DRENTORKOL-3810 file (N, C-alpha, C; in nm, 4 decimals):
REM DRENTORKOL-3810
@n.u->9.4163; n.v->11.5600; n.w->12.8752; ca.u->9.5559; ca.v->11.5862; ca.w->12.9474; c.u->9.5521; c.v->11.5628; c.w->13.1111
@n.u->9.6437; n.v->11.5330; n.w->13.1484; ca.u->9.6425; ca.v->11.5167; ca.w->13.2802; c.u->9.6994; c.v->11.6362; c.w->13.3752
@n.u->9.6527; n.v->11.6218; n.w->13.4993; ca.u->9.6778; ca.v->11.7302; ca.w->13.6050; c.u->9.8271; c.v->11.7024; c.w->13.6385
@n.u->9.9179; n.v->11.7944; n.w->13.6501; ca.u->10.0349; ca.v->11.8053; ca.w->13.7122; c.u->10.0571; c.v->11.8836; c.w->13.8353
@n.u->10.0892; n.v->11.8068; n.w->13.9268; ca.u->10.0830; ca.v->11.8776; ca.w->14.0667; c.u->10.2175; c.v->11.9855; c.w->14.0790
@n.u->10.1841; n.v->12.0966; n.w->14.1476; ca.u->10.3243; ca.v->12.2075; ca.w->14.1359; c.u->10.3349; c.v->12.2393; c.w->14.3018
@n.u->10.4467; n.v->12.2635; n.w->14.3515; ca.u->10.4599; ca.v->12.3077; ca.w->14.4875; c.u->10.4113; c.v->12.4697; c.w->14.4920
@n.u->10.3209; n.v->12.4855; n.w->14.5459; ca.u->10.2565; ca.v->12.5969; ca.w->14.5974; c.u->10.3460; c.v->12.6786; c.w->14.6951
@n.u->10.4362; n.v->12.5551; n.w->14.7720; ca.u->10.5394; ca.v->12.6503; ca.w->14.8711; c.u->10.6593; c.v->12.7072; c.w->14.7999
@n.u->10.6695; n.v->12.6765; n.w->14.6612; ca.u->10.7866; ca.v->12.7453; ca.w->14.6272; c.u->10.7819; c.v->12.9031; c.w->14.5888
@n.u->10.6367; n.v->12.9514; n.w->14.5999; ca.u->10.5969; ca.v->13.0866; ca.w->14.5823; c.u->10.6505; c.v->13.1636; c.w->14.7273
@n.u->10.6671; n.v->13.2757; n.w->14.6995; ca.u->10.7393; ca.v->13.3669; ca.w->14.8097; c.u->10.5998; c.v->13.3889; c.w->14.9168
@n.u->10.6262; n.v->13.4212; n.w->15.0356; ca.u->10.5407; ca.v->13.3867; ca.w->15.1402; c.u->10.4146; c.v->13.5225; c.w->15.1202
@n.u->10.4676; n.v->13.6300; n.w->15.0614; ca.u->10.3620; ca.v->13.7344; ca.w->15.0814; c.u->10.2611; c.v->13.6833; c.w->14.9320
@n.u->10.2949; n.v->13.6490; n.w->14.8428; ca.u->10.2242; ca.v->13.5834; ca.w->14.7396; c.u->10.1449; c.v->13.4628; c.w->14.7815
@n.u->10.2084; n.v->13.3932; n.w->14.8490; ca.u->10.1140; ca.v->13.2719; ca.w->14.9030; c.u->10.0046; c.v->13.3219; c.w->15.0059
@n.u->10.0264; n.v->13.4072; n.w->15.0800; ca.u->9.9331; ca.v->13.4715; ca.w->15.1433; c.u->9.8010; c.v->13.5409; c.w->15.0854
@n.u->9.8683; n.v->13.6007; n.w->14.9746; ca.u->9.7712; ca.v->13.7108; ca.w->14.8921; c.u->9.6596; c.v->13.5974; c.w->14.8379
@n.u->9.7172; n.v->13.4803; n.w->14.7565; ca.u->9.6519; ca.v->13.4007; ca.w->14.6976; c.u->9.5286; c.v->13.2953; c.w->14.8128
@n.u->9.5945; n.v->13.2955; n.w->14.9054; ca.u->9.4924; ca.v->13.2108; ca.w->15.0007; c.u->9.3898; c.v->13.3024; c.w->15.0501
@n.u->9.4036; n.v->13.4269; n.w->15.0706; ca.u->9.3249; ca.v->13.5130; ca.w->15.1363; c.u->9.2027; c.v->13.5517; c.w->15.0300
@n.u->9.2652; n.v->13.5742; n.w->14.9067; ca.u->9.1831; ca.v->13.6449; ca.w->14.7923; c.u->9.1256; c.v->13.5336; c.w->14.7407
@n.u->8.9810; n.v->13.4913; n.w->14.7653; ca.u->8.9265; ca.v->13.3667; ca.w->14.7057; c.u->8.7690; c.v->13.4137; c.w->14.6908
@n.u->8.6805; n.v->13.3422; n.w->14.5957; ca.u->8.5719; ca.v->13.3800; ca.w->14.6125; c.u->8.4979; c.v->13.2078; c.w->14.6202
@n.u->8.4042; n.v->13.2094; n.w->14.7274; ca.u->8.3263; ca.v->13.1051; ca.w->14.7333; c.u->8.1858; c.v->13.1095; c.w->14.6891
@n.u->8.1609; n.v->13.0038; n.w->14.5849; ca.u->8.0322; ca.v->13.0218; ca.w->14.5315; c.u->7.9308; c.v->12.9582; c.w->14.6110
@n.u->7.9636; n.v->12.8963; n.w->14.7139; ca.u->7.8646; ca.v->12.8114; ca.w->14.7817; c.u->7.8130; c.v->12.9296; c.w->14.9180
@n.u->7.9159; n.v->13.0187; n.w->14.9650; ca.u->7.8829; ca.v->13.0927; ca.w->15.0803; c.u->7.8289; c.v->13.2388; c.w->15.0000
@n.u->7.8866; n.v->13.2562; n.w->14.8508; ca.u->7.8590; ca.v->13.3667; ca.w->14.7981; c.u->7.9300; c.v->13.5102; c.w->14.8420
@n.u->8.0711; n.v->13.4749; n.w->14.8923; ca.u->8.1092; ca.v->13.5714; ca.w->14.9563; c.u->8.2670; c.v->13.5836; c.w->14.9190
@n.u->8.3121; n.v->13.7249; n.w->14.9202; ca.u->8.4704; ca.v->13.6924; ca.w->14.8648; c.u->8.5451; c.v->13.7013; c.w->15.0066
@n.u->8.6878; n.v->13.6592; n.w->14.9624; ca.u->8.7872; ca.v->13.6773; ca.w->15.0478; c.u->8.7762; c.v->13.5983; c.w->15.1875
@n.u->8.7180; n.v->13.4961; n.w->15.1947; ca.u->8.7008; ca.v->13.3909; ca.w->15.3147; c.u->8.8306; c.v->13.3160; c.w->15.3500
@n.u->8.8985; n.v->13.3171; n.w->15.2364; ca.u->9.0214; ca.v->13.2343; ca.w->15.2483; c.u->9.0185; c.v->13.0759; c.w->15.2400
@n.u->9.1290; n.v->13.0108; n.w->15.2182; ca.u->9.1093; ca.v->12.8715; ca.w->15.1673; c.u->9.2356; c.v->12.7957; c.w->15.2786
@n.u->9.1986; n.v->12.6912; n.w->15.3154; ca.u->9.2930; ca.v->12.6058; ca.w->15.3839; c.u->9.3141; c.v->12.4943; c.w->15.3020
@n.u->9.4489; n.v->12.4056; n.w->15.3104; ca.u->9.4936; ca.v->12.3231; ca.w->15.2368; c.u->9.5175; c.v->12.3402; c.w->15.0869
@n.u->9.5983; n.v->12.4532; n.w->15.0675; ca.u->9.6131; ca.v->12.4940; ca.w->14.9299; c.u->9.7067; c.v->12.3901; c.w->14.8589
@n.u->9.6463; n.v->12.3580; n.w->14.7340; ca.u->9.7316; ca.v->12.2974; ca.w->14.6437; c.u->9.7280; c.v->12.3683; c.w->14.5025
@n.u->9.8536; n.v->12.3483; n.w->14.4408; ca.u->9.8638; ca.v->12.4154; ca.w->14.3134; c.u->9.8925; c.v->12.3022; c.w->14.2132
@n.u->9.8245; n.v->12.3323; n.w->14.0933; ca.u->9.8608; ca.v->12.2182; ca.w->13.9787; c.u->9.8409; c.v->12.3053; c.w->13.8370
@n.u->9.9020; n.v->12.2346; n.w->13.7292; ca.u->9.8809; ca.v->12.2889; ca.w->13.6092; c.u->9.8009; c.v->12.1937; c.w->13.5349
@n.u->9.6936; n.v->12.2268; n.w->13.4358; ca.u->9.6348; ca.v->12.1544; ca.w->13.3522; c.u->9.6151; c.v->12.2180; c.w->13.2372
@n.u->9.6528; n.v->12.1563; n.w->13.1103; ca.u->9.6486; ca.v->12.2246; ca.w->12.9776; c.u->9.6945; c.v->12.3446; c.w->12.9814
@n.u->9.8015; n.v->12.3773; n.w->13.0194; ca.u->9.8762; ca.v->12.5029; ca.w->13.0168; c.u->9.8456; c.v->12.5904; c.w->13.1018
@n.u->9.7397; n.v->12.5737; n.w->13.1763; ca.u->9.7108; ca.v->12.6960; ca.w->13.2946; c.u->9.7436; c.v->12.6259; c.w->13.4460
@n.u->9.7609; n.v->12.7460; n.w->13.5038; ca.u->9.7662; ca.v->12.7112; ca.w->13.6598; c.u->9.6539; c.v->12.7243; c.w->13.7431
@n.u->9.6467; n.v->12.6338; n.w->13.8265; ca.u->9.5310; ca.v->12.6553; ca.w->13.9272; c.u->9.5717; c.v->12.6504; c.w->14.0678
@n.u->9.4827; n.v->12.6914; n.w->14.1663; ca.u->9.5086; ca.v->12.6841; ca.w->14.3052; c.u->9.3747; c.v->12.6108; c.w->14.3415
@n.u->9.3942; n.v->12.5110; n.w->14.4431; ca.u->9.2815; ca.v->12.4670; ca.w->14.5091; c.u->9.2634; c.v->12.4388; c.w->14.6517
@n.u->9.1662; n.v->12.4568; n.w->14.7114; ca.u->9.1840; ca.v->12.4534; ca.w->14.8553; c.u->9.0414; c.v->12.4387; c.w->14.9268
@n.u->9.0052; n.v->12.4410; n.w->15.0432; ca.u->8.8945; ca.v->12.4014; ca.w->15.1054; c.u->8.8142; c.v->12.5714; c.w->15.1457
@n.u->8.7193; n.v->12.5947; n.w->15.1400; ca.u->8.6927; ca.v->12.7243; ca.w->15.1867; c.u->8.6760; c.v->12.7159; c.w->15.3304
@n.u->8.7282; n.v->12.8278; n.w->15.4209; ca.u->8.7377; ca.v->12.8007; ca.w->15.5500; c.u->8.6246; c.v->12.8166; c.w->15.6369
@n.u->8.5011; n.v->12.8358; n.w->15.5772; ca.u->8.3538; ca.v->12.8473; ca.w->15.6301; c.u->8.2839; c.v->12.7222; c.w->15.5811
@n.u->8.2601; n.v->12.7092; n.w->15.4307; ca.u->8.1656; ca.v->12.5939; ca.w->15.4410; c.u->8.2431; c.v->12.4649; c.w->15.3956
@n.u->8.3800; n.v->12.4580; n.w->15.3813; ca.u->8.4464; ca.v->12.3562; ca.w->15.3622; c.u->8.4381; c.v->12.2905; c.w->15.1963
@n.u->8.3739; n.v->12.3677; n.w->15.1361; ca.u->8.3681; ca.v->12.3282; ca.w->14.9856; c.u->8.5163; c.v->12.3546; c.w->14.9096
@n.u->8.5347; n.v->12.2547; n.w->14.8296; ca.u->8.6865; ca.v->12.2682; ca.w->14.7490; c.u->8.6435; c.v->12.3912; c.w->14.6346
@n.u->8.7415; n.v->12.4562; n.w->14.6762; ca.u->8.7453; ca.v->12.5887; ca.w->14.5637; c.u->8.8535; c.v->12.5545; c.w->14.4705
@n.u->8.8533; n.v->12.6086; n.w->14.3349; ca.u->8.9548; ca.v->12.5997; ca.w->14.2339; c.u->8.9524; c.v->12.7434; c.w->14.1567
@n.u->9.0706; n.v->12.7963; n.w->14.1752; ca.u->9.0737; ca.v->12.9267; ca.w->14.0892; c.u->9.1828; c.v->12.9293; c.w->13.9994
@n.u->9.1797; n.v->12.9535; n.w->13.8805; ca.u->9.2902; ca.v->12.9753; ca.w->13.7764; c.u->9.4137; c.v->13.1106; c.w->13.8242
@n.u->9.5074; n.v->13.0580; n.w->13.8292; ca.u->9.6025; ca.v->13.1387; ca.w->13.8840; c.u->9.6650; c.v->13.2321; c.w->13.7468
@n.u->9.6461; n.v->13.3822; n.w->13.7509; ca.u->9.6913; ca.v->13.4536; ca.w->13.6346; c.u->9.7767; c.v->13.5538; c.w->13.6945
@n.u->9.8986; n.v->13.5442; n.w->13.6269; ca.u->10.0300; ca.v->13.6291; ca.w->13.6739; c.u->9.9838; c.v->13.7574; c.w->13.5980
@n.u->9.9554; n.v->13.8446; n.w->13.6537; ca.u->9.9244; ca.v->14.0003; ca.w->13.5951; c.u->10.0615; c.v->14.0553; c.w->13.5390
@n.u->10.1679; n.v->14.0387; n.w->13.6057; ca.u->10.2967; ca.v->14.0798; ca.w->13.5409; c.u->10.3262; c.v->14.0397; c.w->13.3983
@n.u->10.2612; n.v->13.9096; n.w->13.3763; ca.u->10.2980; ca.v->13.8469; ca.w->13.2233; c.u->10.1652; c.v->13.9087; c.w->13.1376
@n.u->10.0260; n.v->13.9242; n.w->13.1829; ca.u->9.9654; ca.v->13.9801; ca.w->13.0828; c.u->9.9322; c.v->14.1535; c.w->13.0732
@n.u->10.0076; n.v->14.2227; n.w->13.1483; ca.u->10.0102; ca.v->14.3763; ca.w->13.1306; c.u->10.1075; c.v->14.4113; c.w->13.0308
@n.u->10.0492; n.v->14.4858; n.w->12.9424; ca.u->10.1175; ca.v->14.5253; ca.w->12.8185; c.u->10.2271; c.v->14.6337; c.w->12.8872
@n.u->10.3446; n.v->14.6121; n.w->12.8184; ca.u->10.4516; ca.v->14.7112; ca.w->12.8418; c.u->10.4314; c.v->14.8349; c.w->12.7986
@n.u->10.4724; n.v->14.9538; n.w->12.8637; ca.u->10.4318; ca.v->15.1086; ca.w->12.8594; c.u->10.5395; c.v->15.1287; c.w->12.7545
END
């Protein structure tokens, strides 16, 4: 299957900011360093966010999971 680009900037600003700041860099072994140049895409039915670590510049890719859809209704 091929990667389909999505427009990250269609998300509202607070959600974008949260997604950009809440990261994990496997190279730095630290959380929440943030990413630059965020790019959102879909692959095999899953949504991902990719960008460069603000410290080491390594490309980070994280799956985007919408907690509102995965939380069972009360």
